[in-house]
C-alpha positions in Angstrom: -7.6 10.5 -11.4 -8.3 13.9 -9.9 -11.5 12.6 -8.5 -9.7 9.7 -6.8 -7.3 12.0 -5.0 -10.0 14.5 -3.9 -12.5 11.9 -2.5 -10.3 10.8 0.5 -8.7 14.2 1.1 -10.5 14.9 4.4 -9.7 11.5 5.9 -6.0 11.8 5.0 -5.8 15.4 6.3 -7.2 14.3 9.7 -4.8 11.3 9.9 -1.8 13.5 8.9 -2.9 16.1 11.5 -2.8 13.4 14.2 0.7 12.3 13.0 1.8 15.9 13.2 0.7 16.2 16.8 2.7 13.0 17.6 5.7 14.7 16.0 5.2 17.8 18.1 5.1 15.7 21.3 8.4 14.0 20.2 10.1 17.3 19.4 8.9 18.8 22.7 10.3 15.9 24.6 13.6 16.2 22.8 13.9 19.9 23.4 12.9 19.7 27.0 15.0 16.6 27.8 11.8 14.8 28.8 12.3 11.1 28.3 8.6 10.4 28.9 7.4 12.9 26.3 10.0 11.7 23.8 9.0 8.0 24.4 5.4 8.9 24.1 6.0 10.8 20.9 7.9 7.8 19.4 5.0 5.5 20.4 2.4 7.7 18.9 4.5 8.1 15.7 4.8 4.4 15.3 1.1 3.7 16.0 0.0 6.7 13.8 2.2 5.6 10.9 0.8 2.1 11.0 -2.8 3.4 11.2 -2.2 5.9 8.3 -0.7 3.3 6.0 -3.4 0.7 6.8 -6.1 3.3 6.2 -4.7 4.5 2.9 -4.4 0.8 1.8 -8.0 0.1 2.9 -9.4 3.2 1.2 -7.8 2.2 -2.0 -9.0 -1.3 -1.7 -12.6 -0.4 -1.0 -13.0 2.6 -3.3 -13.8 0.6 -6.4 -16.4 -1.5 -4.7 -18.0 1.6 -3.2 -18.2 3.2 -6.6 -20.1 0.2 -8.0 -22.5 0.1 -5.1 -23.4 3.8 -4.6 -25.1 6.2 -7.1 -22.6 9.0 -6.4 -19.8 6.5 -7.2 -21.1 4.8 -10.3 -21.7 8.1 -12.0 -18.0 8.0 -12.7 -18.6 5.0 -15.0 -21.2 7.0 -16.9 -18.7 9.6 -18.0 -17.4 9.5 -21.6 -14.1 7.9 -20.4 -12.9 4.5 -21.4 -13.6 1.9 -18.6 -10.0 0.6 -18.9 -8.7 4.1 -18.3 -10.8 4.4 -15.2 -9.6 1.1 -13.8 -5.9 1.8 -14.4 -6.3 5.4 -13.1 -7.7 4.0 -9.8 -4.8 1.5 -9.6 -2.2 4.2 -10.2 -3.7 6.6 -7.7 -4.1 3.9 -5.0 -0.5 2.8 -5.5 0.7 6.4 -5.6 -1.1 7.2 -2.3 0.6 4.3 -0.6 4.0 5.1 -1.9 3.7 8.8 -1.0 2.5 7.8 2.5 5.4 5.4 2.9 7.9 8.0 1.7 6.5 10.6 4.0 6.6 8.3 7.1 10.1 7.2 6.2 11.2 10.8 5.8 9.8 11.7 9.2 11.5 8.6 10.7 14.8 9.5 9.1 14.6 13.0 10.5 13.7 11.9 14.0 16.5 9.3 14.0 19.0 11.9 12.9 17.7 14.3 15.7 18.1 11.5 18.3 21.6 10.7 17.0 22.6 14.4 17.2 21.1 14.6 20.7 23.2 11.7 21.9 26.3 12.6 20.0 26.0 10.1 17.2 26.1 11.7 13.8 26.4 8.5 11.7 23.6 9.1 9.3 20.2 7.4 9.4 21.2 4.2 7.5 24.3 3.7 9.5 22.5 4.2 12.7 19.8 1.7 11.7 22.6 -0.8 10.7 24.2 -0.3 14.1 20.9 -0.7 15.9 20.1 -4.0 14.1 23.7 -5.2 14.2 24.0 -5.4 10.4 25.6 -3.5 7.5 24.4 -0.4 5.7 24.3 -2.5 2.5 21.8 -4.9 4.1 19.6 -2.0 5.2 19.5 -0.7 1.7 18.8 -4.1 0.3 15.9 -4.6 2.7 14.4 -1.2 1.7 14.8 -2.0 -2.0 13.4 -5.5 -1.7 10.4 -4.2 0.3 9.7 -1.5 -2.3 9.8 -3.9 -5.3 7.9 -6.9 -3.8 5.5 -4.6 -1.8 4.6 -2.6 -4.9 3.9 -5.8 -6.9 1.9 -7.4 -4.1 -0.2 -4.2 -3.6 -1.0 -3.8 -7.2 -2.0 -7.4 -7.6 -4.2 -7.3 -4.5 -5.9 -4.1 -5.8 -6.5 -5.6 -9.3 -7.9 -8.8 -7.8 -10.2 -6.8 -5.5 -11.4 -4.7 -8.5 -12.1 -7.8 -10.5 -14.0 -9.4 -7.6 -16.1 -6.3 -7.2 -16.9 -6.2 -10.8 -18.0 -9.9 -10.8 -20.1 -9.2 -7.8 -21.8 -6.3 -9.6 -22.8 -8.8 -12.3 -24.4 -11.1 -9.7 -26.4 -8.5 -7.8 -26.9 -4.8 -7.6 -28.2 -4.8 -4.0 -25.7 -2.6 -2.0 -24.8 -4.7 1.1 -25.3 -8.1 -0.7 -23.1 -6.9 -3.6 -20.3 -6.0 -1.1 -20.4 -9.4 0.7 -20.6 -11.3 -2.6 -17.6 -9.4 -3.7 -15.7 -10.3 -0.5 -16.4 -14.0 -1.1 -15.3 -13.8 -4.7 -12.1 -12.0 -3.8 -11.3 -14.5 -1.0 -11.8 -17.3 -3.5 -9.6 -15.7 -6.1 -6.9 -15.1 -3.5 -7.0 -18.7 -2.4 -6.4 -19.8 -6.0 -3.7 -17.2 -6.4 -1.9 -18.4 -3.3 -2.1 -22.0 -4.5 -0.7 -20.9 -7.9 2.2 -19.0 -6.3 3.1 -22.0 -4.3 3.4 -24.1 -7.4 5.7 -21.7 -9.3 9.4 -22.9 -8.9 12.0 -20.4 -7.7 15.2 -19.9 -9.5 18.7 -20.4 -8.1 20.7 -17.4 -7.1 24.3 -17.1 -6.0 24.0 -13.5 -4.8 26.1 -13.0 -1.6 23.5 -10.7 0.0 20.7 -12.9 1.4 18.1 -10.3 0.8 18.9 -9.9 -2.8 19.2 -13.7 -3.1 15.7 -14.2 -1.8 14.4 -11.4 -4.1 16.0 -12.9 -7.2 14.7 -16.4 -6.3 11.1 -15.0 -6.3 11.4 -13.4 -9.8 9.2 -16.0 -11.5 6.5 -15.5 -8.8 6.7 -11.7 -9.2 6.4 -12.0 -13.0 3.3 -14.2 -12.6 1.8 -11.7 -10.1 2.3 -8.8 -12.6 0.6 -10.9 -15.3 -2.3 -11.7 -13.0 -2.6 -8.0 -12.0 -2.6 -6.8 -15.6 -5.1 -9.5 -16.6 -7.4 -8.7 -13.7 -7.3 -5.0 -14.5 -8.2 -5.7 -18.2 -10.8 -8.2 -17.1 -12.4 -5.6 -14.9 -12.4 -3.0 -17.7 -14.0 -5.6 -20.0 -16.8 -6.3 -17.5 -17.5 -2.6 -17.0 -17.5 -2.0 -20.7 -19.5 -5.1 -21.9 -21.3 -6.9 -19.0 -22.3 -4.3 -16.3 -25.1 -1.9 -17.0 -25.4 1.3 -15.0 
């Protein structure tokens, strides 16, 4: 797990440094009453946050395939560690990096919204200011955040597990670097198509929750349970292939 955290450290430091400069521009504009600098800072913060989140997601998605294709990576699988432990450690670290990135960016956003509110004489709190901006209630804002966290976590873990399984299957077909990568891409796309068809056939349950966000989340519980089962099955399947079918 420590190896997974260290390997992408430089990339993450560079991206966080860029986001820090965007925050400096925003604060400079706020302190100097420069609307242009403030607006530019907000734009850079939004773009930077999106790029960082996508990069962290992509690095987590590609790390397993890279380990199977490169000598420096597959040395990990030659260590006296259970393959199942390695697979689940990679999943945990990839998810943790995404969650930490999301919490960091939400924290920065909450701080900046509070500063903007204080600047313009509105000390309502971040959630109430968002509710006012979107013409909704604070309860709905909390419901959206909670729903995104639950469904997003399940979706990300499932996607990672399927990608790991596809990469392991590709390693069984060929050990040629670039060919193995593209075979893996085709396999993953095929699995995702089947996964999407399966999700579409799972019936939703009826919910009488008053909040529409919670109602939609409750209705999708069978699909989320199926996704968790597929994620766990894919992870164990990947561990089995590494342990029994793939030679390093």
